[in-house]
N, C-alpha and C positions, 0 to 999 in steps of 0.2 A: 504494500500500500504506500502511495506517495505521501510524503510529509512536506508541508509548506514551511519554508524558511523565509524569514523576513529580515530586512536591514533597516526597518523603520527606526529602531532605537538609535542606531549609529547616525543616521541622517538627522534625526531629531536633536541629538546631543551636539552634533556639529553646528547646527543652526541655533543652538541654545533655546529650544522651544520645549516647554513643559508638555506633558501628556494632556493636561486639561486644555492648554492652548491649541494644540493640534486637533483635539476633539472638537473644540468650538469652531475652528476653521473649516472642518469638513462636515460638521453637523451631526456628530455622534456623541455618545456619552464617553467619559474618560475610561470607563471600564472596557469599552470596546477597543480602545487603543491598547490598554494593558493586555487584553486577550490576543490582539493581533501581534504584539511584540513577543508574547510568550508562545506563539504558534498554536493557540487554542481556538482560533476563530479564522475561518476563511472569508475574506471580504468579498462583497459584491464587486462586479467589474467597475461600477460607478465609483464606489468608495476607493478602490485601488487606484483608479485614474485620478480622483480628486487628491489623494495623498501624494501621488507622483507629481502632480502639478504644483503642489505646495513646495516640494523640494526640487522642482525643475529637473526631474530625472524620468526615465521610462519606468513603466510598471515592472518590466523584467529586471531592472536594477534594484527594485525594492523587494520583489517576491521571486522565489525560486522553488520548484518542486524537486525533491530528491526521493530516491527509492529507499 
């Protein structure tokens, strides 16, 4: 089964953005960002694209599936 790995935390820390700030920017609860960073939640395509836009990177740079 494929596992979703994410680089959200690294990009967020580089830009000095708190989880709550990122959540507000993309219209979700802070807990959603926590679950995304911990690999416990698969984002919708829209959410993935919204987060990528915040960091000015591609969705593929933020998310990666591994076996």
